N, C-alpha and C positions, 0 to 999 in steps of 0.2 A: 155481977162482979164489976167494977168500975176498971178500965185500963188506966194504967199509969202513963202520963204524957210525956214527951221528951221534945226538946227543942234541938234542932241541929242546924248550925251556921257553918257557912261554906263562903269561899269566893272563888272564882275562876276568871280566866283571862278571856276577852272576846276573840273568836275565831270566825267571826261572820264580817263579811265584805263589809268597807267601809261604804259603799254606795248606798245613800239614804233610802232608795226603794227596796234593795235587797236585805239591808239590815232591818227596816221596818217590817217587812213580810217576814222575815225569820223571827223577830221578836213577838210579832203576832202570833205566829205559829206555836212558839214557846209557850205563850201566855195561855192561848186555848187549849193545848193539851194538858198544861200544868193545871188549868182550872177544872177540866174534866176530871182528870185523874185524882186531883186532889178531893173534890167533893165526894167522888168514890170512896177514896182511901182515908177519910176523916182527916184530912190534912188542911192547914191553914197557914200563911205565910205572906211574906213580902220579898219582892225581888226589886234590887237596885243596880241600874246601870249608870255609869260615868266613868269617863276617861278610860275606855277599853277595857272595863273590868265590870262582872258581874257579883253582887254578894247577895245572899239570899240567906232568910230565916224560913224553916220548916217546923210547924210543930204538930203533934199528934202521937198516935200509938207508935212504940218505938220500930215495929218489924215494917209499918208502912213508911215511915219517912226513911228509913234505911233502904228501902226498895226504889224509892224515888232518888235518893242520893246515888244508888248505883246507875240508875238510867241517864241521870245527870252526867256522871262520870264516862259513860258509853257514848255521850252525844258529842260529836267532832266540832260543835259549834262552840264548845268549851274547852279551853285547854288549862293546863296547870291548874287542875281542881285541887283545892286545898281545904281540908276541913279544919275549922277553928274551934268548935265548941259541940259538944253533943252530951246533954246534962237533962236529968228529970226535972220536970216543972209543975208547980202545983195549979197554974191555970196558963190559958191562952193569951197571949199579947194581942193575936190579930184574929178574934172569934169571927168577924165578920168578913173575912179576906180568904177567899179559895186560893187567891194569889194577887196580892196586890202590887202594883209596878210604878215605882218612883225613880226620879233621877235625871231624867232626860229635859225636863223644863229648865230654863233660864232661872225661874225662881228657885227651884231646887238646888240648882248649881250654887246660887248666892248663898242659900240656907247653909250648906256645908263646905263652903270655902275655906273657912279656919280649919277644918279637918284635912282639907286638900292641901293646904299650905304646910300643915304639920307633917303630913305623913306623903305629901305628892298623890294624894288619893290611891294609896297604893294599898288595898285591903289587906295585904300581908302585914303591913305594919299596925293594923288594928286588931283588936281583940274581938272574940266572938260577941262578948258583952257591949263593946262599943257599936259594932255594925248592928247589933239587935235593938239598942237603945235609938240610934240613928233611924232605922227603918219604922220602929212603933212610933216614934216622934212625928215623922212624915205621914205615915198613915192616919194618924189621929188627926193631922192638920187635913187631910185629903176629906175624911169623914166629916169634918166641921164645915168644911167649904161646901159639900155636896147638897 
């Protein structure tokens, strides 16, 4: 029997120190744990950081993405966690990414400057679909550049 896949999209406010060393170490820790857990739990997705916010797409079996989202909500590095979308999907948008990470480079900042101007890059003003499409497009570019 094939499991039905779901996509979960959320955003949160960054509660990590702005000190570059502390921030980098924390993001590295988040990514390392996420990638380990996501491989185990058959979750794929991508994480975006920009302007003090995280936005993330998780896709996989419903029970597994709900458990991952619960861990995120309990993580004090994330504040004001808000669910934007949780929907069944027919296929994965991030099949090769246990957890892609985009958004800190100057190039990425330029790419979504229009969204930033329109919304102040406040993910609460973006829909789950907009965040999903943004992350999908950025990871496609990352794969092409690799």
